[in-house]
N, C-alpha and C positions, 0 to 999 in steps of 0.2 A: 504494499499500499504505500509505501515513501518513496515508493516511484515514478506512481502518479501525479504528472501535471495536468495544469486545466489553462492552454491557453484561449485567450480573449481576441477576438479579432476588431482592432479600432479603425475606427469608418464613425461618420456621420451616424447619429439613429435613423434606420431605413422608416421605420414605424411615422417619426416625424415630417422626414421629407415626403413621403409618402402622401399625410392629412396637411400640409403646405399645400403639395400640387395640387391637389383634388380642391381644398378652400380656394387658391388663388386662381385658379382654372375657370370655377363655377362663377366666385366673386365676377369675370370679365364678361361671363357670358348674361350673369343677372342684370347687365345693361342695355346688352339689346336683346332681350327675349320677353316678349310679357304674354300674359293670358288672359288679358282685357281685350275683347272685341272694339274697344275705343284706341287702343293706343297701340301703334304700327311695332310689327317686330322685324327681325331684322329675315332680311327677305330671303330666299328659298332657290335656289339655280333656277328654276322650273317656271321663275315666274318675268313678268315681261319686262324688258329696257324699261319702261317707262317707272316701274311699280322699285325698281333697283336704284334707281338714279334719284327718283324721289326720297329715298328714304336717306340715302347719305347724304343729301343735299340738305336736308331736316333734321336730322340726328346726328351733325358731327359730334358734337362730345360724348354721345351715347356711343360711338364706334371706337371714339380716341382713346376712352376708361379701357372699354374690352379689351383694345389692342395694348394698353399698358400693361394690365393685370394677367392677358395671355403670357406674353413677352417675358415677366419677371416669373411666372406659372414653371417658363422649363427651364430655370437656375434648379430648383428645388429636383425637379424630375431628370436632369442629367448629375445632379450628384447620385439620386435614389439609382442608376442605370450602373456606374459606376463601382457603384458602391456594393451593391448584389452582385456585380460578377469579381468583384474583389473577395469576397465572402465564403463565394463560389468555391474558387482557387485558395482560398484559406484551406477549408476542408479537406485539400489533394484533389480535386478533379481535374481527372488528367484529359478527360474529354472534348471538342469540339463545341461541348454545347455553351459555354459560357463566351466563347467568342463570336459566337451567333447571334446570343442573346447582347453583346456588346454593339454588336453592327447592330440591329434594329433597334436599341433606345437609344444609341447615337444617333442612326438617323429621324426617328420620330421626333427628340429635346433640339436636333436642328429644322427640322421642318414646323415648329411652332414655333421657333426663333423668329424665322423669316416670314410665315404669315402672319405671325402678329407686326411685323414692318412693316409689308406690304398693308394690311390695314390701316396701321398709323399711318401711309402716304394718301389712305382712302378719306381720313378723316380729315387731309390737312386742308388750309384754306382757301379754298379757289378751284383745287381740283374735281370736286364732283359736279362741278359749271360743268365740263367737259364728258357728256354721256359716250363716247364712245371710249374715252382713257377708263371711264367709273366701270364697264361691264368689262374690257383685257384684267383690271387689277379684281376685279370682285372676281371671277371665272377660275383666276391665277391662284389669290389666296384661299378661294373656296377647295381646288384642286390640292395643292401645296398643305392645308391645314386639316383638311376631310381624310380622302385617302391615301394620303402623299403624308400623315399622322396614323391612320388605323391600322394599315399593311406593315409597316416597321415595328408599329408597339406589336401588332398578330406574332411579327418574329421574335421582336425580347419573349412575348411569353412562353411561345413556343423553346426558344433556349431553356429557359429557367426548366418549365417544367419538365422537359425532357431528362432534364440532367440531375432534376430532384425526385426523378421516378426511377434513376437505377442508384442514386445515391440513397436515398431514403430521408432526404434533408425537408422533406416538408408529406405534412400526409399526405393520402393515396386522393380523398376528393378535392384538397387544394390541387395539386396538380393535373388531376383530368379536367377540372372547372380552367385551368391557367389554357391546358390543350385543346378545349371550346371556344376559348375567347381567340384562341391565335386562328380556329379555321374561321371565324367568324373575321377579323382582320386579314386574314386571306381572303376570303370570300367579298370583302368591301370593294378588293379591285375592280367586282362586274359592275360598278355603277358607275364605272369608265365608260361600258357600254348600253347601260340601263340608267337611265333615274329613280323606278320604281323600283332598285336595288340598295337605295342610300340607307336605308335602314339598318346593314352592318356597319356602317361608322359610329353613329351614335350605340352602337347595342356594346362594342367593342371597347367606346370610348367611356360610354360611363359606368356600364358593369366593371370596366377592367379596373376604375378609382377603386371599389372595392377590392378587388381580389391584388391590387399594391397597398393596400395596405394590411390587409392578411400577411401578405407574404413580408411585408416589415414588421410583422409583431411573430409569423412564426420560423422566421430562417434565424437558426442559433447564431450568435458571438460565441461561442464555447465550444472548444476544440479539446479533447479528454486524450493525455498522450502515456502509454504507460511504460 
C-alpha cells in the first residue's frame, strides 16, 4: 500500500468551463430570440431577403450583443477542448481518439470565433443598409456558425466517446449519448442539401451543452499508480 501514488491532472476545471461556455452562448442567443409574435427574432435562412435585411437594420444592438457573448463563449469552449484531450492523454490513452477530438473541438471553437466576428460586422453602422452585402454575410455566418460548428463538434463527441468506451473513463450511458450526438453532428451536414434537415444543428448544439457539462463532472482528474 505504501507504493500506491495518486496523480492529479492539472487543468482548468472542466465543469466550470462547460458551464461558462453554455451560459455565455445562451446569453448571446437571448438577445436575438423571441417567443413573442410581437417581437421580431433572428431570421431563419429560408426567410425572404427583405425580412433578413429589415432585422439587421432594425436591431443592430441586439445583434451586436449576441456577437459579443458568442465571441467570448469560444474561450471557455477552447479551454475545455484542450483540457479534455490533455486529460485523456494523462490517463495513458495511446490511440488517435484524443487527437480526433482535438481536431473537431478546435475547428468548432474557431468557427464560433469567426461566425461571431462576421455577425458583429453585420451589426456595424451602415453595413445593413446594403441588402446584397447583408445577405452574403448572413448566409456566411449561418453556415460557419451552424453546420460549421455542429459537424466538427460531432467529431469532438465521437473522439471523446470512442476513447472513453475502450478505456472505461466514462459511464457507458454517457458514451452512447455522446455517440448519438456525434451522429447528429455528422447528419447536420445534410442541411447543406436541404433546409428541412436544419433541426440536426440545434439538436447537436443544445443537447451537447448538457453532455459537455456532465463529461466535465465525470471525467476524473485522478490517476492511481501502484
